[in-house]
N, C-alpha and C positions, 0 to 999 in steps of 0.2 A: 808791260805784258804779263800773264798771269803769273810768273816767279816773284817778282817784285811785290806784286798785289798780296798772294797770298803769302809770302813769308812776313811779312810788315804784320798780317794779321794773325795771323797764326801764333806768331812770337809772343803777342800781346798772351795768350794763356799757354806759353809757357812750352811749344810741339815750335814746330819747323817744318815747313812742308811747301815744294815747290813739284811744279807742273812739267812734266819731260818733254820731248819732243817725236815726234814720230809721225808701198805703194806697188803694184805687177805696167803695165805699158797702158794705158787707158786712152780711149779714145781724148780728144784733147777738148776743153769746156768753150770751145769755138767751133766744135762740131769737125776739125780736121785731125784726120788717123794723126797716131804719136809719131810717124814716122815722119810727115807734113807739115809737122809744126811748123810758123814762122821760125825764121833764123835768129836765135839769140844776140841782143843787142839791137833790134831793127825797132824803129819807130811804134809799128803793127802792134812787134811783140811787146813792147813796154807800155801802152795802152791796155791790149789786154791781162796781161800780168797785175797790172793796178788794180782791174775793175776784180780781176779773181782775188787779189790780196785784202781787198775791201770786204769782198764776203766772209773769207778768211777772218776775217779783225772783228766782224759783225757777230761772227759767230761766236768769238772769245769771247767779245763784249758780252752776252746774252748771259754769259756764266760764270762775269767777274762778281756779279755780287752775290752769286752761291758760294764763292768761292773765299770770299772775305766776309760772312757773317761768322762773327766766333761766339762759339759752342757757350752757355751760363755752366762753367766751372768751379764758381765760387760759393757753391751751398758746402757746407757740414754735414749732406744727410750724400753718402753715396750711394744709395739707390737714385737720387736726383743727378747726381754727377756722372754715373754712368748710363741714364738716359740722353742725359745731355750730349755724351759722346758719342753713344750712336747714332743718332738723332745726326750729329755732327757731320760724322764718317755717313751717312746715308745721303746725305744731301750733297758732299764732296763726290761720292760714288758715282752719282748720280748725273752729277755737271759735268765731269771725266767723259761719263758713256753718253752723254749729247753731246756735249761739243765733238768725242768720235764721229757720232753719225753725224752731223754739221759740216764739218771737212771734206768726210769721205762721199755727201750730198754733193760739197761745191764740185767737186771732181779735179783731176790735176791743171797743174796751170800750163800757160802754152807755152814751155819752153821743153827746150829736146833735157829727157831723164824726170820730167815733171809727175809722173805717176807713180817712177820710186821714192823719188825726193816724199810725198804726199803717204805711201805707204807706210812709210820709217815713220812719220811723224805719228800717224795712225795708231800702228803698233806699240809705239812707246808711250801713248794715251792709255792706251785698254793696262798696258803694265802696270801703268799710274794707277789704275782701277782697281787691276787686282789686288795690287798692294794696300790697297784702302781696305776693300772688301777683308784680307785676310785680317786686319788691325781692328775691324770690327768684331771679327767673328770671336779673337782673342777678348774683342772690351767685353761681348755679350756675355762670356763663362765666365767676368769676375764674380766671386761671389762677397756682397756689401755684410753677408754674414761674419766675415772674417777678414777684420780690419789688416794684416800683416798680409795675408792671401791678397787682396784687394788690389793695393799696394801696391805690392808687385807687379800684380797681372796688370795695372795701369800705366804702371813706369814701363815697363814691354810692348806695349800699346803705343807708347810714346815714342819709343825708341824705333818700333816700325814706322811710325809717319815718319822720325827724322831721318831715316834709308832715305827720304825722299829728297832731303835736302839736297843742295849742291847739282839736281839736275836741271837741266838748257830748259830756255825759253822753246816754250813750244813749236815756234818758228825758225830754231837757228840752223837748223839742218836744210831749211826752206832757201834761210839768207845765203847761203853757201854757193847759190845762185846768182850771178851777177843783176841780172834782169830784177832776180824776184827781192832782190835785199830793195833796189832805187824802187820796185812797185810798193814792198812794205812803208817803205820812208814817205812814198806823195799818197798813198792813198787816204783818203778823209778819215774811216773808222781806225786806223791804223795810231793815226796822228793824235786821235780821240782817247787812245788808249791808253797814250804816253802823254797825257794830257799837255799835248799841243793845241 
């Protein structure tokens, strides 16, 4: 999932980044009211949940390449390094924004409490985006004309990004539900994300 992809990519340029996880009761994706979802563990719920998980993993897959495209930070020109970092942070922030919107559009899974699980996932993705936006603001203020201050600011930006290290797979809280755990293990798009 996202964390493994992003950590491996960003670590290559001296940073560490991972995505986090993170709904109200809403109508289920199947069209049933939240209180009338198929019983957890039923064959019907499992099939619907697998289809739902496939959509979520497809949404993640759509952003994965953006999250693993490394910035060009090997220049000896501070201005170029700053611009590369700004572009990279913009790309990551946009990817998390799009991912949260895509998952929101999929709707809650057909399991009890599915709305809350999705809301939590979306909330954490948005918090991750905000952390990236804060780091971008800091990087934008770095002054290439003052090498010491520039290095200090960029180090601080790196630390802000590193604060995200250790955050969980964005599907972790969803997988706490046994039906969804099986669904993520079985959905074709999820298998592709895991490299199966």
